[in-house]
PDB file of N, CA, C and O in Angstrom:
ATOM      1  N   MET A   1      92.769  99.681 119.397  1.00  0.00           N
ATOM      2  CA  MET A   1      93.735 100.432 119.833  1.00  0.00           C
ATOM      3  C   MET A   1      93.795 101.601 118.887  1.00  0.00           C
ATOM      4  O   MET A   1      93.115 101.573 117.862  1.00  0.00           O
ATOM      5  N   LYS A   2      94.608 102.681 119.184  1.00  0.00           N
ATOM      6  CA  LYS A   2      94.736 104.031 118.317  1.00  0.00           C
ATOM      7  C   LYS A   2      95.930 103.730 117.667  1.00  0.00           C
ATOM      8  O   LYS A   2      96.754 102.970 118.175  1.00  0.00           O
ATOM      9  N   VAL A   3      96.065 104.180 116.754  1.00  0.00           N
ATOM     10  CA  VAL A   3      97.325 103.915 115.738  1.00  0.00           C
ATOM     11  C   VAL A   3      97.386 105.578 115.469  1.00  0.00           C
ATOM     12  O   VAL A   3      96.415 106.268 115.160  1.00  0.00           O
ATOM     13  N   LYS A   4      98.685 106.021 115.652  1.00  0.00           N
ATOM     14  CA  LYS A   4      99.240 107.339 115.114  1.00  0.00           C
ATOM     15  C   LYS A   4      99.909 107.170 114.149  1.00  0.00           C
ATOM     16  O   LYS A   4     100.776 106.297 114.140  1.00  0.00           O
ATOM     17  N   ILE A   5      99.610 108.177 112.816  1.00  0.00           N
ATOM     18  CA  ILE A   5     100.283 108.110 111.518  1.00  0.00           C
ATOM     19  C   ILE A   5     100.636 109.645 111.573  1.00  0.00           C
ATOM     20  O   ILE A   5      99.921 110.610 111.844  1.00  0.00           O
ATOM     21  N   THR A   6     101.969 109.564 111.229  1.00  0.00           N
ATOM     22  CA  THR A   6     102.933 110.788 110.952  1.00  0.00           C
ATOM     23  C   THR A   6     103.496 110.718 109.675  1.00  0.00           C
ATOM     24  O   THR A   6     104.038 109.695 109.255  1.00  0.00           O
ATOM     25  N   ALA A   7     103.389 111.821 108.996  1.00  0.00           N
ATOM     26  CA  ALA A   7     104.363 112.175 107.751  1.00  0.00           C
ATOM     27  C   ALA A   7     105.854 112.628 108.333  1.00  0.00           C
ATOM     28  O   ALA A   7     106.077 113.505 109.168  1.00  0.00           O
ATOM     29  N   ILE A   8     106.755 111.820 107.683  1.00  0.00           N
ATOM     30  CA  ILE A   8     108.064 111.629 108.322  1.00  0.00           C
ATOM     31  C   ILE A   8     108.873 112.567 107.206  1.00  0.00           C
ATOM     32  O   ILE A   8     109.450 113.592 107.569  1.00  0.00           O
ATOM     33  N   ARG A   9     108.867 112.170 105.946  1.00  0.00           N
ATOM     34  CA  ARG A   9     109.477 112.387 104.727  1.00  0.00           C
ATOM     35  C   ARG A   9     108.617 112.803 103.574  1.00  0.00           C
ATOM     36  O   ARG A   9     107.567 112.192 103.375  1.00  0.00           O
ATOM     37  N   LYS A  10     108.973 113.778 102.811  1.00  0.00           N
ATOM     38  CA  LYS A  10     107.847 114.179 101.274  1.00  0.00           C
ATOM     39  C   LYS A  10     109.306 114.379 100.234  1.00  0.00           C
ATOM     40  O   LYS A  10     110.216 115.208 100.250  1.00  0.00           O
ATOM     41  N   ALA A  11     109.061 113.400  99.514  1.00  0.00           N
ATOM     42  CA  ALA A  11     110.183 113.473  98.244  1.00  0.00           C
ATOM     43  C   ALA A  11     108.994 114.242  97.298  1.00  0.00           C
ATOM     44  O   ALA A  11     107.767 114.168  97.364  1.00  0.00           O
ATOM     45  N   ASP A  12     110.027 115.131  96.251  1.00  0.00           N
ATOM     46  CA  ASP A  12     109.256 115.685  95.156  1.00  0.00           C
ATOM     47  C   ASP A  12     110.493 115.294  93.750  1.00  0.00           C
ATOM     48  O   ASP A  12     111.614 115.798  93.693  1.00  0.00           O
ATOM     49  N   TYR A  13     109.967 114.368  92.799  1.00  0.00           N
ATOM     50  CA  TYR A  13     110.748 114.053  91.898  1.00  0.00           C
ATOM     51  C   TYR A  13     110.652 115.122  90.516  1.00  0.00           C
ATOM     52  O   TYR A  13     110.116 114.715  89.485  1.00  0.00           O
ATOM     53  N   THR A  14     111.028 116.039  90.576  1.00  0.00           N
ATOM     54  CA  THR A  14     110.729 117.139  89.411  1.00  0.00           C
ATOM     55  C   THR A  14     111.277 116.392  88.280  1.00  0.00           C
ATOM     56  O   THR A  14     110.569 116.497  87.278  1.00  0.00           O
ATOM     57  N   ASP A  15     112.299 115.685  88.136  1.00  0.00           N
ATOM     58  CA  ASP A  15     112.673 115.127  86.669  1.00  0.00           C
ATOM     59  C   ASP A  15     111.769 114.283  86.346  1.00  0.00           C
ATOM     60  O   ASP A  15     111.223 114.443  85.255  1.00  0.00           O
ATOM     61  N   LEU A  16     111.378 113.196  87.172  1.00  0.00           N
ATOM     62  CA  LEU A  16     110.229 112.352  86.780  1.00  0.00           C
ATOM     63  C   LEU A  16     108.912 112.967  86.345  1.00  0.00           C
ATOM     64  O   LEU A  16     108.187 112.486  85.475  1.00  0.00           O
ATOM     65  N   GLN A  17     108.657 114.149  87.077  1.00  0.00           N
ATOM     66  CA  GLN A  17     107.285 114.711  86.502  1.00  0.00           C
ATOM     67  C   GLN A  17     107.580 115.283  85.306  1.00  0.00           C
ATOM     68  O   GLN A  17     106.853 114.920  84.382  1.00  0.00           O
ATOM     69  N   ALA A  18     108.598 116.223  84.999  1.00  0.00           N
ATOM     70  CA  ALA A  18     109.078 116.594  83.653  1.00  0.00           C
ATOM     71  C   ALA A  18     108.980 115.471  82.582  1.00  0.00           C
ATOM     72  O   ALA A  18     108.456 115.768  81.508  1.00  0.00           O
ATOM     73  N   LEU A  19     109.340 114.477  82.736  1.00  0.00           N
ATOM     74  CA  LEU A  19     109.526 113.233  81.809  1.00  0.00           C
ATOM     75  C   LEU A  19     108.096 112.584  81.447  1.00  0.00           C
ATOM     76  O   LEU A  19     107.857 112.271  80.281  1.00  0.00           O
ATOM     77  N   TYR A  20     107.102 112.379  82.528  1.00  0.00           N
ATOM     78  CA  TYR A  20     105.967 111.505  82.633  1.00  0.00           C
ATOM     79  C   TYR A  20     104.872 112.076  83.336  1.00  0.00           C
ATOM     80  O   TYR A  20     103.945 111.272  83.434  1.00  0.00           O
ATOM     81  N   GLU A  21     104.649 113.179  83.861  1.00  0.00           N
ATOM     82  CA  GLU A  21     103.443 113.565  84.378  1.00  0.00           C
ATOM     83  C   GLU A  21     102.985 114.603  83.535  1.00  0.00           C
ATOM     84  O   GLU A  21     103.791 115.382  83.027  1.00  0.00           O
ATOM     85  N   ASN A  22     101.790 114.687  83.340  1.00  0.00           N
ATOM     86  CA  ASN A  22     100.888 115.599  82.792  1.00  0.00           C
ATOM     87  C   ASN A  22     100.828 116.889  83.885  1.00  0.00           C
ATOM     88  O   ASN A  22     100.858 116.688  85.099  1.00  0.00           O
ATOM     89  N   PRO A  23     100.744 118.162  83.325  1.00  0.00           N
ATOM     90  CA  PRO A  23     100.638 119.090  84.228  1.00  0.00           C
ATOM     91  C   PRO A  23      99.483 118.892  85.049  1.00  0.00           C
ATOM     92  O   PRO A  23      98.555 118.362  84.438  1.00  0.00           O
ATOM     93  N   ILE A  24      99.197 119.232  86.589  1.00  0.00           N
ATOM     94  CA  ILE A  24      98.160 119.215  87.374  1.00  0.00           C
ATOM     95  C   ILE A  24      98.093 120.308  88.203  1.00  0.00           C
ATOM     96  O   ILE A  24      99.144 120.667  88.735  1.00  0.00           O
ATOM     97  N   GLU A  25      97.162 120.864  88.407  1.00  0.00           N
ATOM     98  CA  GLU A  25      96.826 121.938  89.168  1.00  0.00           C
ATOM     99  C   GLU A  25      97.073 121.998  90.697  1.00  0.00           C
ATOM    100  O   GLU A  25      97.594 122.946  91.285  1.00  0.00           O
ATOM    101  N   HIS A  26      96.523 120.589  91.381  1.00  0.00           N
ATOM    102  CA  HIS A  26      96.693 120.614  92.992  1.00  0.00           C
ATOM    103  C   HIS A  26      97.445 119.035  92.927  1.00  0.00           C
ATOM    104  O   HIS A  26      97.241 118.065  92.197  1.00  0.00           O
ATOM    105  N   THR A  27      98.327 119.265  93.962  1.00  0.00           N
ATOM    106  CA  THR A  27      99.364 117.870  94.135  1.00  0.00           C
ATOM    107  C   THR A  27      99.005 118.064  95.722  1.00  0.00           C
ATOM    108  O   THR A  27      98.211 118.840  96.254  1.00  0.00           O
ATOM    109  N   CYS A  28      99.824 117.138  96.248  1.00  0.00           N
ATOM    110  CA  CYS A  28      99.996 116.484  97.673  1.00  0.00           C
ATOM    111  C   CYS A  28      99.970 117.458  98.731  1.00  0.00           C
ATOM    112  O   CYS A  28     100.930 118.213  98.886  1.00  0.00           O
ATOM    113  N   ASP A  29      98.794 117.518  99.591  1.00  0.00           N
ATOM    114  CA  ASP A  29      98.832 118.579 100.871  1.00  0.00           C
ATOM    115  C   ASP A  29      99.434 118.396 101.943  1.00  0.00           C
ATOM    116  O   ASP A  29      99.415 119.249 102.830  1.00  0.00           O
ATOM    117  N   VAL A  30     100.215 117.007 102.079  1.00  0.00           N
ATOM    118  CA  VAL A  30     100.556 116.632 103.331  1.00  0.00           C
ATOM    119  C   VAL A  30     102.014 117.185 103.446  1.00  0.00           C
ATOM    120  O   VAL A  30     102.816 117.341 102.525  1.00  0.00           O
ATOM    121  N   ARG A  31     102.207 117.489 104.976  1.00  0.00           N
ATOM    122  CA  ARG A  31     103.372 118.231 105.359  1.00  0.00           C
ATOM    123  C   ARG A  31     104.095 117.263 106.195  1.00  0.00           C
ATOM    124  O   ARG A  31     103.498 116.443 106.891  1.00  0.00           O
ATOM    125  N   GLU A  32     105.452 117.356 106.128  1.00  0.00           N
ATOM    126  CA  GLU A  32     106.237 116.509 107.200  1.00  0.00           C
ATOM    127  C   GLU A  32     105.839 116.996 108.308  1.00  0.00           C
ATOM    128  O   GLU A  32     105.400 118.134 108.479  1.00  0.00           O
ATOM    129  N   GLY A  33     106.020 115.893 109.357  1.00  0.00           N
ATOM    130  CA  GLY A  33     105.515 116.038 110.876  1.00  0.00           C
ATOM    131  C   GLY A  33     104.146 116.145 111.071  1.00  0.00           C
ATOM    132  O   GLY A  33     103.802 116.264 112.246  1.00  0.00           O
ATOM    133  N   GLN A  34     103.048 116.132 110.010  1.00  0.00           N
ATOM    134  CA  GLN A  34     101.793 116.425 110.045  1.00  0.00           C
ATOM    135  C   GLN A  34     100.993 114.783 110.643  1.00  0.00           C
ATOM    136  O   GLN A  34     101.369 113.752 110.084  1.00  0.00           O
ATOM    137  N   SER A  35     100.263 114.721 111.409  1.00  0.00           N
ATOM    138  CA  SER A  35      99.726 113.232 111.967  1.00  0.00           C
ATOM    139  C   SER A  35      98.358 113.379 112.073  1.00  0.00           C
ATOM    140  O   SER A  35      97.753 114.445 112.186  1.00  0.00           O
ATOM    141  N   TRP A  36      97.853 112.163 112.029  1.00  0.00           N
ATOM    142  CA  TRP A  36      96.712 111.784 112.448  1.00  0.00           C
ATOM    143  C   TRP A  36      96.652 110.534 113.242  1.00  0.00           C
ATOM    144  O   TRP A  36      97.599 109.754 113.337  1.00  0.00           O
ATOM    145  N   ILE A  37      95.274 110.348 113.917  1.00  0.00           N
ATOM    146  CA  ILE A  37      95.276 109.276 114.865  1.00  0.00           C
ATOM    147  C   ILE A  37      94.020 108.623 114.293  1.00  0.00           C
ATOM    148  O   ILE A  37      92.979 109.267 114.161  1.00  0.00           O
ATOM    149  N   SER A  38      94.153 107.078 113.887  1.00  0.00           N
ATOM    150  CA  SER A  38      93.352 106.000 113.483  1.00  0.00           C
ATOM    151  C   SER A  38      92.598 105.386 114.824  1.00  0.00           C
ATOM    152  O   SER A  38      93.282 104.996 115.771  1.00  0.00           O
ATOM    153  N   GLU A  39      91.601 105.340 114.843  1.00  0.00           N
ATOM    154  CA  GLU A  39      90.666 104.557 116.049  1.00  0.00           C
ATOM    155  C   GLU A  39      90.048 103.410 115.454  1.00  0.00           C
ATOM    156  O   GLU A  39      89.217 103.521 114.553  1.00  0.00           O
ATOM    157  N   ASN A  40      90.481 102.142 115.996  1.00  0.00           N
ATOM    158  CA  ASN A  40      89.861 100.966 115.521  1.00  0.00           C
ATOM    159  C   ASN A  40      90.179 100.832 114.135  1.00  0.00           C
ATOM    160  O   ASN A  40      89.541  99.974 113.524  1.00  0.00           O
ATOM    161  N   GLY A  41      90.934 101.421 113.579  1.00  0.00           N
ATOM    162  CA  GLY A  41      91.688 101.085 112.386  1.00  0.00           C
ATOM    163  C   GLY A  41      90.933 101.381 111.067  1.00  0.00           C
ATOM    164  O   GLY A  41      90.948 100.780 109.993  1.00  0.00           O
ATOM    165  N   GLU A  42      90.003 102.929 111.631  1.00  0.00           N
ATOM    166  CA  GLU A  42      89.338 103.340 110.708  1.00  0.00           C
ATOM    167  C   GLU A  42      90.323 104.670 110.138  1.00  0.00           C
ATOM    168  O   GLU A  42      91.274 105.137 110.765  1.00  0.00           O
ATOM    169  N   LYS A  43      89.862 105.114 108.865  1.00  0.00           N
ATOM    170  CA  LYS A  43      90.651 105.878 108.180  1.00  0.00           C
ATOM    171  C   LYS A  43      90.337 107.326 109.007  1.00  0.00           C
ATOM    172  O   LYS A  43      89.181 107.668 109.253  1.00  0.00           O
ATOM    173  N   PRO A  44      91.440 108.078 109.377  1.00  0.00           N
ATOM    174  CA  PRO A  44      91.213 109.220 109.769  1.00  0.00           C
ATOM    175  C   PRO A  44      90.609 110.388 109.050  1.00  0.00           C
ATOM    176  O   PRO A  44      90.619 110.465 107.821  1.00  0.00           O
ATOM    177  N   GLU A  45      90.114 111.243 109.790  1.00  0.00           N
ATOM    178  CA  GLU A  45      89.529 112.309 108.710  1.00  0.00           C
ATOM    179  C   GLU A  45      90.865 113.470 108.239  1.00  0.00           C
ATOM    180  O   GLU A  45      91.795 113.981 108.863  1.00  0.00           O
ATOM    181  N   GLY A  46      90.430 113.537 106.972  1.00  0.00           N
ATOM    182  CA  GLY A  46      91.532 114.296 106.176  1.00  0.00           C
ATOM    183  C   GLY A  46      92.796 113.654 105.925  1.00  0.00           C
ATOM    184  O   GLY A  46      93.778 114.382 105.781  1.00  0.00           O
ATOM    185  N   MET A  47      92.926 112.411 105.849  1.00  0.00           N
ATOM    186  CA  MET A  47      93.805 111.562 105.592  1.00  0.00           C
ATOM    187  C   MET A  47      93.666 111.510 104.051  1.00  0.00           C
ATOM    188  O   MET A  47      92.496 111.651 103.695  1.00  0.00           O
ATOM    189  N   CYS A  48      94.375 111.377 103.248  1.00  0.00           N
ATOM    190  CA  CYS A  48      94.570 111.501 101.658  1.00  0.00           C
ATOM    191  C   CYS A  48      94.213 109.870 101.580  1.00  0.00           C
ATOM    192  O   CYS A  48      94.623 109.013 102.363  1.00  0.00           O
ATOM    193  N   ASP A  49      93.297 109.661 100.367  1.00  0.00           N
ATOM    194  CA  ASP A  49      92.753 108.467 100.121  1.00  0.00           C
ATOM    195  C   ASP A  49      93.898 107.354  99.624  1.00  0.00           C
ATOM    196  O   ASP A  49      94.140 106.212 100.016  1.00  0.00           O
ATOM    197  N   SER A  50      94.434 108.110  98.691  1.00  0.00           N
ATOM    198  CA  SER A  50      95.611 107.272  98.044  1.00  0.00           C
ATOM    199  C   SER A  50      96.745 106.865  99.133  1.00  0.00           C
ATOM    200  O   SER A  50      97.256 105.748  99.216  1.00  0.00           O
ATOM    201  N   ALA A  51      96.931 107.569  99.648  1.00  0.00           N
ATOM    202  CA  ALA A  51      98.106 107.430 101.067  1.00  0.00           C
ATOM    203  C   ALA A  51      97.222 106.220 102.064  1.00  0.00           C
ATOM    204  O   ALA A  51      97.787 105.227 102.522  1.00  0.00           O
ATOM    205  N   TRP A  52      95.899 106.500 102.258  1.00  0.00           N
ATOM    206  CA  TRP A  52      95.403 105.387 103.138  1.00  0.00           C
ATOM    207  C   TRP A  52      95.458 103.892 102.590  1.00  0.00           C
ATOM    208  O   TRP A  52      95.830 102.896 103.209  1.00  0.00           O
ATOM    209  N   GLU A  53      94.992 103.978 101.257  1.00  0.00           N
ATOM    210  CA  GLU A  53      94.938 102.818 100.509  1.00  0.00           C
ATOM    211  C   GLU A  53      96.311 101.955 100.757  1.00  0.00           C
ATOM    212  O   GLU A  53      96.322 100.726 100.825  1.00  0.00           O
ATOM    213  N   SER A  54      97.378 102.732 100.872  1.00  0.00           N
ATOM    214  CA  SER A  54      98.854 102.423 100.746  1.00  0.00           C
ATOM    215  C   SER A  54      98.943 101.567 102.063  1.00  0.00           C
ATOM    216  O   SER A  54      99.324 100.397 102.035  1.00  0.00           O
ATOM    217  N   MET A  55      98.584 102.187 103.172  1.00  0.00           N
ATOM    218  CA  MET A  55      98.726 101.773 104.624  1.00  0.00           C
ATOM    219  C   MET A  55      97.494 101.108 105.360  1.00  0.00           C
ATOM    220  O   MET A  55      97.771 100.762 106.508  1.00  0.00           O
ATOM    221  N   ARG A  56      96.648 100.941 105.098  1.00  0.00           N
ATOM    222  CA  ARG A  56      95.030 100.370 105.622  1.00  0.00           C
ATOM    223  C   ARG A  56      95.464  99.061 106.103  1.00  0.00           C
ATOM    224  O   ARG A  56      95.101  98.650 107.205  1.00  0.00           O
ATOM    225  N   TRP A  57      96.260  98.358 105.294  1.00  0.00           N
ATOM    226  CA  TRP A  57      96.338  96.744 106.052  1.00  0.00           C
ATOM    227  C   TRP A  57      97.174  96.908 107.063  1.00  0.00           C
ATOM    228  O   TRP A  57      97.107  95.991 107.881  1.00  0.00           O
ATOM    229  N   PHE A  58      98.054  97.868 107.343  1.00  0.00           N
ATOM    230  CA  PHE A  58      99.203  97.964 108.544  1.00  0.00           C
ATOM    231  C   PHE A  58      98.581  98.444 109.638  1.00  0.00           C
ATOM    232  O   PHE A  58      98.742  97.916 110.739  1.00  0.00           O
ATOM    233  N   VAL A  59      97.735  99.591 109.429  1.00  0.00           N
ATOM    234  CA  VAL A  59      96.877 100.476 110.540  1.00  0.00           C
ATOM    235  C   VAL A  59      96.108  99.366 110.765  1.00  0.00           C
ATOM    236  O   VAL A  59      96.557  98.724 111.714  1.00  0.00           O
ATOM    237  N   GLN A  60      95.101  98.867 110.261  1.00  0.00           N
ATOM    238  CA  GLN A  60      94.039  98.014 110.683  1.00  0.00           C
ATOM    239  C   GLN A  60      94.912  96.488 111.613  1.00  0.00           C
ATOM    240  O   GLN A  60      94.373  95.881 112.538  1.00  0.00           O
ATOM    241  N   GLU A  61      96.069  96.223 111.146  1.00  0.00           N
ATOM    242  CA  GLU A  61      96.796  95.080 111.772  1.00  0.00           C
ATOM    243  C   GLU A  61      97.151  95.591 113.075  1.00  0.00           C
ATOM    244  O   GLU A  61      96.960  94.831 114.024  1.00  0.00           O
ATOM    245  N   LEU A  62      97.678  96.845 113.322  1.00  0.00           N
ATOM    246  CA  LEU A  62      98.300  97.458 114.329  1.00  0.00           C
ATOM    247  C   LEU A  62      97.012  97.733 115.517  1.00  0.00           C
ATOM    248  O   LEU A  62      97.045  97.585 116.739  1.00  0.00           O
ATOM    249  N   ALA A  63      95.763  98.241 114.509  1.00  0.00           N
ATOM    250  CA  ALA A  63      95.014  98.396 115.468  1.00  0.00           C
ATOM    251  C   ALA A  63      94.098  97.217 116.283  1.00  0.00           C
ATOM    252  O   ALA A  63      93.319  97.386 117.221  1.00  0.00           O
ATOM    253  N   ALA A  64      94.503  95.871 115.533  1.00  0.00           N
ATOM    254  CA  ALA A  64      93.584  94.990 116.248  1.00  0.00           C
ATOM    255  C   ALA A  64      94.865  93.978 117.079  1.00  0.00           C
ATOM    256  O   ALA A  64      94.644  92.806 117.385  1.00  0.00           O
ATOM    257  N   GLY A  65      95.864  94.505 117.289  1.00  0.00           N
ATOM    258  CA  GLY A  65      96.989  94.191 118.226  1.00  0.00           C
ATOM    259  C   GLY A  65      98.112  93.257 117.653  1.00  0.00           C
ATOM    260  O   GLY A  65      98.884  92.615 118.366  1.00  0.00           O
ATOM    261  N   ARG A  66      98.112  93.257 116.223  1.00  0.00           N
ATOM    262  CA  ARG A  66      99.204  92.430 115.732  1.00  0.00           C
ATOM    263  C   ARG A  66     100.225  93.540 115.378  1.00  0.00           C
ATOM    264  O   ARG A  66     100.104  94.738 115.633  1.00  0.00           O
ATOM    265  N   GLY A  67     101.186  92.966 114.786  1.00  0.00           N
ATOM    266  CA  GLY A  67     102.229  93.612 114.288  1.00  0.00           C
ATOM    267  C   GLY A  67     103.400  92.679 113.968  1.00  0.00           C
ATOM    268  O   GLY A  67     103.315  91.536 113.517  1.00  0.00           O
ATOM    269  N   ASN A  68     104.599  93.419 114.307  1.00  0.00           N
ATOM    270  CA  ASN A  68     105.766  92.403 113.880  1.00  0.00           C
ATOM    271  C   ASN A  68     106.012  92.018 112.668  1.00  0.00           C
ATOM    272  O   ASN A  68     106.412  90.873 112.458  1.00  0.00           O
ATOM    273  N   PHE A  69     105.819  92.886 111.696  1.00  0.00           N
ATOM    274  CA  PHE A  69     105.761  92.565 110.263  1.00  0.00           C
ATOM    275  C   PHE A  69     106.846  91.767 110.024  1.00  0.00           C
ATOM    276  O   PHE A  69     107.661  91.514 110.912  1.00  0.00           O
ATOM    277  N   TYR A  70     106.940  91.308 108.809  1.00  0.00           N
ATOM    278  CA  TYR A  70     108.085  90.488 108.083  1.00  0.00           C
ATOM    279  C   TYR A  70     109.308  90.175 109.303  1.00  0.00           C
ATOM    280  O   TYR A  70     110.485  90.529 109.241  1.00  0.00           O
ATOM    281  N   ASP A  71     108.708  89.480 110.304  1.00  0.00           N
ATOM    282  CA  ASP A  71     109.507  88.895 111.412  1.00  0.00           C
ATOM    283  C   ASP A  71     110.602  89.740 111.779  1.00  0.00           C
ATOM    284  O   ASP A  71     111.787  89.470 111.586  1.00  0.00           O
ATOM    285  N   GLY A  72     110.113  90.865 112.363  1.00  0.00           N
ATOM    286  CA  GLY A  72     111.170  91.791 113.003  1.00  0.00           C
ATOM    287  C   GLY A  72     111.800  92.814 112.081  1.00  0.00           C
ATOM    288  O   GLY A  72     112.928  93.268 112.276  1.00  0.00           O
ATOM    289  N   TRP A  73     111.039  93.147 111.092  1.00  0.00           N
ATOM    290  CA  TRP A  73     111.622  94.316 109.913  1.00  0.00           C
ATOM    291  C   TRP A  73     111.810  95.842 111.137  1.00  0.00           C
ATOM    292  O   TRP A  73     112.811  96.555 111.196  1.00  0.00           O
ATOM    293  N   MET A  74     110.792  95.967 111.819  1.00  0.00           N
ATOM    294  CA  MET A  74     110.836  97.372 112.753  1.00  0.00           C
ATOM    295  C   MET A  74     111.358  97.199 114.056  1.00  0.00           C
ATOM    296  O   MET A  74     111.000  96.248 114.751  1.00  0.00           O
ATOM    297  N   LYS A  75     112.197  98.065 114.452  1.00  0.00           N
ATOM    298  CA  LYS A  75     112.931  98.126 115.781  1.00  0.00           C
ATOM    299  C   LYS A  75     111.635  98.224 116.811  1.00  0.00           C
ATOM    300  O   LYS A  75     111.829  97.812 117.955  1.00  0.00           O
ATOM    301  N   ASN A  76     110.555  98.655 116.532  1.00  0.00           N
ATOM    302  CA  ASN A  76     109.387  98.568 117.259  1.00  0.00           C
ATOM    303  C   ASN A  76     108.464  97.821 116.398  1.00  0.00           C
ATOM    304  O   ASN A  76     108.107  98.125 115.260  1.00  0.00           O
ATOM    305  N   PRO A  77     108.037  96.532 117.281  1.00  0.00           N
ATOM    306  CA  PRO A  77     106.878  95.849 116.628  1.00  0.00           C
ATOM    307  C   PRO A  77     105.893  96.042 116.437  1.00  0.00           C
ATOM    308  O   PRO A  77     105.141  95.397 115.707  1.00  0.00           O
ATOM    309  N   SER A  78     105.636  97.101 117.130  1.00  0.00           N
ATOM    310  CA  SER A  78     104.053  97.644 117.024  1.00  0.00           C
ATOM    311  C   SER A  78     104.187  98.977 116.211  1.00  0.00           C
ATOM    312  O   SER A  78     103.630  99.994 116.622  1.00  0.00           O
ATOM    313  N   SER A  79     105.027  98.972 114.899  1.00  0.00           N
ATOM    314  CA  SER A  79     104.893 100.149 113.901  1.00  0.00           C
ATOM    315  C   SER A  79     105.542  99.452 112.621  1.00  0.00           C
ATOM    316  O   SER A  79     106.075  98.360 112.428  1.00  0.00           O
ATOM    317  N   ALA A  80     105.275 100.510 111.873  1.00  0.00           N
ATOM    318  CA  ALA A  80     105.803 100.370 110.570  1.00  0.00           C
ATOM    319  C   ALA A  80     105.854 101.692 109.682  1.00  0.00           C
ATOM    320  O   ALA A  80     105.057 102.616 109.843  1.00  0.00           O
ATOM    321  N   MET A  81     106.945 101.692 108.660  1.00  0.00           N
ATOM    322  CA  MET A  81     107.266 102.699 107.858  1.00  0.00           C
ATOM    323  C   MET A  81     106.561 102.587 106.557  1.00  0.00           C
ATOM    324  O   MET A  81     106.996 101.729 105.788  1.00  0.00           O
ATOM    325  N   ILE A  82     105.523 103.320 106.165  1.00  0.00           N
ATOM    326  CA  ILE A  82     104.952 103.010 104.754  1.00  0.00           C
ATOM    327  C   ILE A  82     104.855 104.375 103.951  1.00  0.00           C
ATOM    328  O   ILE A  82     104.545 105.472 104.414  1.00  0.00           O
ATOM    329  N   SER A  83     105.171 104.077 102.709  1.00  0.00           N
ATOM    330  CA  SER A  83     105.200 105.510 101.660  1.00  0.00           C
ATOM    331  C   SER A  83     103.621 105.353 100.802  1.00  0.00           C
ATOM    332  O   SER A  83     103.072 104.275 100.573  1.00  0.00           O
ATOM    333  N   CYS A  84     103.243 106.318 100.529  1.00  0.00           N
ATOM    334  CA  CYS A  84     101.927 106.346  99.638  1.00  0.00           C
ATOM    335  C   CYS A  84     102.796 106.030  98.229  1.00  0.00           C
ATOM    336  O   CYS A  84     103.996 105.946  97.971  1.00  0.00           O
ATOM    337  N   ASN A  85     101.580 105.904  97.478  1.00  0.00           N
ATOM    338  CA  ASN A  85     101.769 105.119  96.056  1.00  0.00           C
ATOM    339  C   ASN A  85     102.207 106.168  95.069  1.00  0.00           C
ATOM    340  O   ASN A  85     102.619 105.700  94.008  1.00  0.00           O
ATOM    341  N   ASP A  86     102.214 107.825  95.204  1.00  0.00           N
ATOM    342  CA  ASP A  86     102.742 108.379  94.587  1.00  0.00           C
ATOM    343  C   ASP A  86     103.922 108.483  93.966  1.00  0.00           C
ATOM    344  O   ASP A  86     104.647 109.263  94.583  1.00  0.00           O
ATOM    345  N   GLY A  87     104.487 107.982  92.904  1.00  0.00           N
ATOM    346  CA  GLY A  87     105.702 107.959  92.283  1.00  0.00           C
ATOM    347  C   GLY A  87     106.477 109.210  92.082  1.00  0.00           C
ATOM    348  O   GLY A  87     107.705 109.241  92.004  1.00  0.00           O
ATOM    349  N   PHE A  88     105.629 110.316  91.996  1.00  0.00           N
ATOM    350  CA  PHE A  88     106.064 111.562  91.807  1.00  0.00           C
ATOM    351  C   PHE A  88     106.470 112.392  93.026  1.00  0.00           C
ATOM    352  O   PHE A  88     107.462 113.109  93.158  1.00  0.00           O
ATOM    353  N   ARG A  89     105.578 112.158  93.802  1.00  0.00           N
ATOM    354  CA  ARG A  89     105.879 113.165  95.191  1.00  0.00           C
ATOM    355  C   ARG A  89     105.464 111.852  96.469  1.00  0.00           C
ATOM    356  O   ARG A  89     104.400 111.876  97.088  1.00  0.00           O
ATOM    357  N   PRO A  90     106.394 110.919  96.643  1.00  0.00           N
ATOM    358  CA  PRO A  90     106.089 110.111  97.777  1.00  0.00           C
ATOM    359  C   PRO A  90     106.146 110.474  99.172  1.00  0.00           C
ATOM    360  O   PRO A  90     107.116 111.175  99.458  1.00  0.00           O
ATOM    361  N   VAL A  91     105.338 110.174 100.144  1.00  0.00           N
ATOM    362  CA  VAL A  91     105.363 110.637 101.228  1.00  0.00           C
ATOM    363  C   VAL A  91     105.658 109.323 102.069  1.00  0.00           C
ATOM    364  O   VAL A  91     104.985 108.310 101.879  1.00  0.00           O
ATOM    365  N   SER A  92     106.687 109.367 103.008  1.00  0.00           N
ATOM    366  CA  SER A  92     106.926 108.166 103.947  1.00  0.00           C
ATOM    367  C   SER A  92     106.080 108.624 105.182  1.00  0.00           C
ATOM    368  O   SER A  92     105.989 109.803 105.524  1.00  0.00           O
ATOM    369  N   PHE A  93     105.331 107.341 105.961  1.00  0.00           N
ATOM    370  CA  PHE A  93     104.624 107.668 106.899  1.00  0.00           C
ATOM    371  C   PHE A  93     105.024 106.643 108.156  1.00  0.00           C
ATOM    372  O   PHE A  93     105.063 105.441 107.893  1.00  0.00           O
ATOM    373  N   TYR A  94     105.336 107.105 109.579  1.00  0.00           N
ATOM    374  CA  TYR A  94     105.579 106.384 110.583  1.00  0.00           C
ATOM    375  C   TYR A  94     104.126 106.002 111.127  1.00  0.00           C
ATOM    376  O   TYR A  94     103.472 106.941 111.580  1.00  0.00           O
ATOM    377  N   ILE A  95     103.581 104.812 111.135  1.00  0.00           N
ATOM    378  CA  ILE A  95     102.488 104.354 111.874  1.00  0.00           C
ATOM    379  C   ILE A  95     103.132 103.432 113.065  1.00  0.00           C
ATOM    380  O   ILE A  95     103.961 102.533 112.926  1.00  0.00           O
ATOM    381  N   CYS A  96     102.521 103.903 114.283  1.00  0.00           N
ATOM    382  CA  CYS A  96     102.859 103.177 115.612  1.00  0.00           C
ATOM    383  C   CYS A  96     101.327 103.176 116.480  1.00  0.00           C
ATOM    384  O   CYS A  96     100.435 104.018 116.374  1.00  0.00           O
ATOM    385  N   VAL A  97     101.340 102.207 117.175  1.00  0.00           N
ATOM    386  CA  VAL A  97     100.395 101.862 118.152  1.00  0.00           C
ATOM    387  C   VAL A  97     100.684 103.299 119.379  1.00  0.00           C
ATOM    388  O   VAL A  97     101.763 103.855 119.587  1.00  0.00           O
ATOM    389  N   ILE A  98      99.846 103.492 119.786  1.00  0.00           N
ATOM    390  CA  ILE A  98      99.707 104.590 121.209  1.00  0.00           C
ATOM    391  C   ILE A  98      98.694 104.295 122.031  1.00  0.00           C
ATOM    392  O   ILE A  98      98.498 104.975 123.038  1.00  0.00           O
TER     393      ILE A  98
END
């Protein structure tokens, strides 16, 4: 099955960055509204490695025809809302079977 991954929201915690993060030149390139298609549970081209590791299991489960995570967590049982693991600039992704 194909699974669509859409960046829904991107946060930017500048206060936490100032307190804890070393300055870095390149940060997240993901834009709200950007989307990718995963075929057969594979990582889509251009998907951030770190974000993919956060959502991989959910995408693979949906691609295999499973879902209904946590006994009814999502209104659409063939979907999930997953955030990447960047504590300074987290991105929330809506993942759904298409």
